[in-house]
N, C-alpha and C positions, 0 to 999 in steps of 0.2 A: 298511722296511729302508733304502731309499736315503736317507731323511731322516737317520736316525741315523748312517749311514756317512759321509754328507757332512759332518755336524757333527763327527764324530770326526776325519776327515781335516783339516777346516778348523781345528779346535781344536789339533791337533798342529802344523800349519804356523804358526798364530798364536802359539802358545806359544813356538815356536822363534824366529819373527821378532821377537817382542816381548821375548824374554829379554835381548837386547843393549841396545836403547834404552830400557829400563825407567826409566833415570835421566835421560832427556832432559829438557831444561829446559821445553819447551812441551808441554802436554797438554790435549786437549779431552775433557771427561768426557761431556757430553751435547750433542746437536745435534737440536733440534726444528724441523721445517720445516712450514709451513702454506702450501699452494698453493690459491688460489681462482681458478677458471676462469670468465671472463666469457662472455656469450652470443656475442661475436664471435670467441672462441677465444683471446683474450689471457689472460694469467695474472699474478696478483699473488702474489708470493712473499715470505714472511716467515721468515727463518732466525734461530734463537736459539742462540747458542754459549755454553756455560759451561765454563770451564777455567782452567788456570794457565799464564801466559805470562811467561817469565823471560829470553828472549833474542830477538834480531831487532828489526826496526823496523816490520814491517807484516804483516798477514794478507791473503792474496790468493786469489781464486777464479777460475781460468781457465774461460772459457766457449767452447764449440764453437758458434759463432754463424753460421749461414747469413745471407745478406744480409737475409732477411725477419725475422730474430729480433732486432728492435731493442729496446734497453733504455732505460727512462726512469724518472723519479721515484725515483732512488736516495737512500735515507737510511740512516744508520748511527747507532746510539746505544749507550751503555753504561750502567752503573749510575749514572753521574754526569750523564747528559744526552745531548743530540743533538750530532752532529758537523757540521762544515761540509762541504758537498758542492762539490767543485771541478770545473771544466770540463775540467781536464787533470790527469794524475797522472805524477809522476816517481819511478820506483822508486829512484833514487839519492839522494833527499832523506834528510836525517838523521832520527833518532828524533824530535827536537824539531819538525822541519818537518812531519812526518807526524802529529804528535800531534793528536787530536781532529779529524781531517780524513778524507774519503773521496773516491773518484773512480774513473774508468774509465781503464784503461791498454790501449791498442790493441796487438794482436799480429798476427802473420802468419795465425793460425788463427781469430781472433775478437777477443776482448778479455778483460780481467781486471777483476773487481771488487776494489778495493783499499781498505784503510783502515789507519790507524796503530794499533799496539798501545796506544800512548798512555800506559800505565803498566804496570809489571811487577807480577806477583802474580796473585791470583784476580780474574778478570774475567767479566762477562756482556755479550756483544755481541748486538745485534739489527740485522739487515740486511734492509731492505725495498726492493723494486723491482718494476717492471712489465715484462713481456716481451710484445711484440706477436706475433701470428700463431703462437702455440705449437701450438694444435690445428688440424689441417688437415682440410679436407673432401675425402673420397675418394668414388669411385663407389658403394661399398657401405656404408661407415660413416664416421664422423668419429673422429679419434683422434690420438695422438701417442706416440712412444717418447722419453721424457724422462729425462735423467740428472740426478738431484738432487745426488749426491755423487760426486766424481771418484775414479778410481783414481790411483795414483802420488802421493798426498798425503804430505808429509813429517811432517804432524801429523794423525794419524787419530783420529776420535772413538770413544769406548768404547760409547756407546749412541746409537742414531739412531731417531727416529720421524718419518715423513712422513705428513701428512694432506692429502688432496685433497678439495675441496668445490666445488660450483657456486655462483656468486655470487647467483643468484636463489632459493636455498634448496631447489631440487629435490633430493630424496634420490637419491644414486647407489646403485643396487642391482644385483644380478645380473640383474634383469629388463630393464634398459636398457643395461647396460655389461658389458664383459669386461676382466679385468686379469691381468697377469703381472709378476713381479719377477725381476730379474737382478743378479748380482754380489755377493750377500751371503747369509749364513746367517740366516734369519729367515722372515718371512711377509708376504704382502700380502693383505689381506682387505677385504670389505665390512663396515663397522661403523657402526651408527647413522646411516645415510644418507651416509656418507663412505667414501673409500678410505683405508686405513691400512696403511702399510708400516713394519715395525719389525724391528730387528736382534736376534738372540739372542746374538751374540758380538761382541767388539770388532772393528772393521774393521782390516784390514792394508792395506799399500800396494797389494796386488793386488786388493783389493775395490773395488766401487763400488755405488751404490744407483741403479738404473735401473728405472723403472716404465713398462710398456707399457699404454696405456689405449685402449680402443675403445668408442664410444658409438653407439647407434642414431640413425638420421637423425631430425631434427625436434627434438632436445633442444637443440642449439646451431645457430648460423648462422655458421660460421667465415668470416672474411675471406679466409683463405688457402685457395684451392681447387686441388687437385692433379688431374692427369689420370688417374692410375692408381688401383688399388684398395688399400684398407687391408690386404687379405690379403697383398699383396706386402710391406708393411712388417712384418707379423706373421711371415711366413716368414723374412725376413732376421734379425729379432730372435731367433727361436727356434733359429737355427743354433748348434750348440755347446752348447745347453741340454739339460736332462734332462726337458723337458716332454712330449716325445712318446715317452719310453722306458717301456714297460709290459711286464712279464714278468720272472720271477725269474732266468732264465738269463743274460740280458744284464747284469742287475745284479750277479750273482756274478762275471762276468768283469771288469766295470769296477771292481768293488770290489777284487778281488785286484790288478788292475793298479795302481789308485790307491794302495793300501796299500804295494805293492812300491816304487813310485816314491817315496812319502813316506819309507819306512824307509831306502831306500838313499841318498836325497838329504840327509837330515838326521842320519842315523847316531847318533852319540854323544849329541846333545841329547835324543833320544827316551828314552834310559835315564834321564837326569836328570828329564825330565818325568814319566815313569812313577813314578819314585822319589818325587817331590814329591806326585803324586796319591795314591800309596799312603799316604804319611804323613798327608795330609789325611783320607783315608778312615778310616785307623786312629784318628785323633784323634776323628772324628765317632762312630765305633763305641765308643770308650772313654767318650765323654760319655753315649751312650745306655746303655752298660753300667752306668756309675755311677748313672744315673737309675733303671735297673731294679733295681739292688741296693738302692737307697734304699727301694724299696717291697717288696722281698723276693718270696716266692712268693705267688701268689694261687690259692686252691683252689676257688673258686666260679666260676660263669659270669659273665664280665665285662659291663660296660655294661648292667646290668639284664637280662641274658639276651637282649638284642636283637642278633641275629647281624648285621643290617644295619649297626648302629652299629659293631660290631667290624670289619666289612669296610671301611667308609668310613674309620675311623680308622687301620686297618692299612694301607690303601692310601696314606694321607697320609704315614705314617712308615715305608714300605717293609717292613712286617711281613707283607704278603701280596701275591700277584700280582694283576694286573688279571684279572678274570673268574673268580677262584677261587671266588666265590660260586655260580657255575654248577655246579661240582662238588658242593658241599654241597646244592644244590637237587635235583640228580639223585639223590644218595644218599638224601635225605629221601623222594622219590617211591618209591624202591625199598623203603625201610623201611615206608612206608605201604601198600605192596602195589599201588600204582598202576602200577609198572613191575616186570617180572619178568625176570631174566636167563635166557636159554635157550641151552643149549649144543648145537651141531650139529657134525657132521663132514662135511667136504667132500672129495671125491676130486679131487686136483689132478694135476699133471704126473707122468707115469710111475707113476700109481696111488698116489701118496703121499696119505695122508689128513691133513687139517688141521682142527684144532678151532677153531671160532669161537664167540663169544658175541654173541648178539643180545638186544635188549630188546623184550619184548612189552608192548604197552599193555593194561593190565588195567582193570577198572572203577574209576571215580573214588571217592574217599572224602571226599565233600563235608563230612561232619560233623567230619572230622579235618584238613582242608586249610585253610591260610590263603590270603591273596590271592596270594602268590608261588607257592605250590603250584598253585593254580588256573591262573595264567597259564602257567607252564612246562608243565603237563600239557596245556593246550589247544594250545600251540605244538608239542609233541612228537606229540600226537595227529594234528595236521595233517600232520606230516612222515611219519608211519608209512604212510599210505595205507590202502587197503582191507584189506590183510592184517593191519593193526594190529601190525606188527612193524618195529622200527627196526634197519636193517642199516647197516653201515659206509658203503658206497657211497651208499646212500640219504641218510644223514645228511650226508655230504660235499657232495652236490649241494644238499641243502636249505640248509645253512649258507651256501653260496655265493650262493644265490638269495634267501634270507630273512634275511640277516645283521642287518637292522634289528630284527627281532623278538627275536633273541637279545640284541642290544645293549640293547634296551628293558628286558629282564628285569634285566640287570646294572645299568642306570641306575636302575631302580625301587628296588633295594636301596641303591644309593649315595645316592639322594635321601632315602630314609627315614633312612639313617644320618646324613646331614648335618643333617636336620631335628632328630634327637635331639641332636646336638652343639650345634646352635643353641639349642635349648630349655635345655640345660644350661649354655649360655654358656661353652663349652670353649675357644674360640679368640679371641685378640685380633685376629688377621688370618688370612685364608685364603690360604695359600701351598701350592703343590704342586711339589716335595715340601715338607712343613712342617718347621719347626725347633722345637726344644724351647722356644725363647724365644717362639714364637707362642702357647704355651699359657697359659691362665688357671690359677689354682689348681684349679678344677674340672676343667679339661682334663688337668692333671697327674694327678689321681686316676684319671680314665678311662683314660688311656694307661698309668698304673702298673698298673691291673688287667689290661689286655691283655698288657703285657710280663710281668707276674708270672705269668699263666696259661701263657704260652708257655714261660717258664723252668721252671715246675712240670712241664709236660708233657714237656719235653726231659729233665728229671732225674727222671722219674716213678718209676723203679725204685729211686732212691736216697732219695727223700723221702716217698713214699706209704706209708701203713700198711695192713696187711692188715685187711680187714673194716670199714674206715671208710666215710664217706659217698660215696666215689668210686663205689662199686658201683651205687647207684641211677641215677647220671647218667653212667655210663661211655660210653653212646652219644652224649650231648651233648658230652662231652669229646673224643671222637674226631671229631665234626663240626668242632669248633674246631681240632683238630689238622690236619684236612684243609684247613681254610681257611689255616692257617699253612704247609702243605706238609710236615708231619712226621708224617702219619697212620701210615705203615708202621712207623716207629720206635716210636711210642707204643703201637701195637697189640701189637707184639712184647714190649714191656716189661710190658704188662698181662697177657699170656698167662703170663709168668713169675711175676708177682705174684699172679695170681688163677687158679690151675689149675682151679677149679670152673667158671670161665666159658670154658674153653678152646674148647668146641664153639661156643658163641654168638659168641665173638670170632673164630673161624675163619670162620664164616659172614659175620660183619660185615666182616671183612677182604676177603673175596671181593666183597662188595657195594661196598666202597670202591674196590677195584681196577677193577670194572666201571664205576662212576660216574666215576672219574677218567679212564679210557681214553676213554669217550664224551664227557666234558667236553673232553678235549684235542682230540678229533676235531672237535667242534663249534666250539670256540674258535679253533683254528688256522685252520680254513677260514673262519670269520667274519672273522678278522683279514686274511686274504688278500683276501677280498671287499672289506673296508673300504679296504684300501690301494689296490686297483684302482679303486674308486669315487673315492677321493680323487685319484688320479693322473689319472683321466679328467676329473674336475671341474676340477682346476687346469690341465690341458692345454687344456681348452676355455674357459679364462678365468674360471672360477668362484671363483678365489682359493685360497690355500693357501700352503704353504711355497715360498720363492723358489728359483730355480736359481742355482748359483754361476757357471755358464757362460752364454753368450748375451748378448743385449742390443745386438747390432751395429746400426748405423744410427741411434743415438740422437742427439738434439739437446739443447741446453741446456748441461749441464756437459761438460767435456772431460777432460783428463788433467793430473795434477799439482795443485799448490796447497798451501795450508797457511800456513806462516810463512817469512819470509826477512829 
């Protein structure tokens, strides 16, 4: 919840802050940074900037440099070759004097890495340098709180990636290191033996990219030795961050407060932003609608009748919710007779009776069950306990403690569906959410079937004919309707169209309601558990999404910079 709310708030602020300078002359599209840490704690940094520069004379990077953070071996190059590195830099030089030159400009708070824009237009710059004494040795661990991109920049990058590696090739993993990210919407993760921080949204002047890194003793031998503990550095950096915030109550208060501040601070532009977003959303919906209309109604089971494939494709194109396959799985177990709804009456407060529905574990039907049925049945059997009855509180506790088992069931379906799509060569590229342009002709056919069936089910009473082939497969059709989240609507239409099936449809509707309510109970508590695990992991340095706040006490970058 916090991640999505933080992104929402940041997006609103960014859209407002970017709405005015959108026509600014200078723009950095991508900024890729590679940092290689040597055994002595020094760091070699390579920054690659790509963008368009049409005004000013130079690009500059202010550095917050304590005395020990000395810089050397500065080189700058662009698409036309290497620049001359000067021993001194004068910010008052002309465009021509700064052309194809770079240098260090000393300031009261440290120094600035500076180089000439050299030519206007689209440019690609590569800045390389070495910093001594970056990683410090502390009593408990070795580490650093390093700012790779400053706040207060007048020319901010759209996409940023920072990659941190060890010079000797030792993989950096969560077994030997801990990581935290500050100042940006995005993530910092362990990836293929490296630490990778990447942004999800364009940076604004308020943002920065700061990474806090701690490593176990014995991996490095830092030249800079500090008297205190790294825990003190960590505690200072985490002040003002959301790393230690766990629990929904605090999140709801901070969310309301943040949204209130945003709404009242930017006022009218919000309406414009929402209007633009609605236009884009409607445009995307119209494209999908035209795509669906091209294929018309589809009256058979889509994707060769493989529900996993429909789920995977539906998730990619926002046709069904995450975890919806769990509801269809529980419905199938009810229909197979492996689960049986049991109504009971409980006497509550002031003698009032309350009717509840529990699920009793019945005998398995191995001859009728597939691998997904077997897995889910085994999981639910373990949750039921000795009385073989699934009750709401029991399931809630189970989902909180065994969330990985439920997620594994969902992922089994998703993996099988993706395998089907791969075999059919349905996608040119894998994007989530996917776009229509990502589809191959085969993929268009598969999605057309899915969309065609959903349209058919939604308009069932208008287009279905009495007594035709829908009757033998009406249970399967309702399972797909459940996957799409429209089962109630379709069942009611079926009752009107096929009165001879009224009794069976009523029983099936009750089974769907029971399956859906227990699916919701399991899924919602599974998600809460996953969010708490994720928060605990990221707070402990295991990686995850970054915090917009925090990062105090960093070295390396400072504030400001860009072009002038």
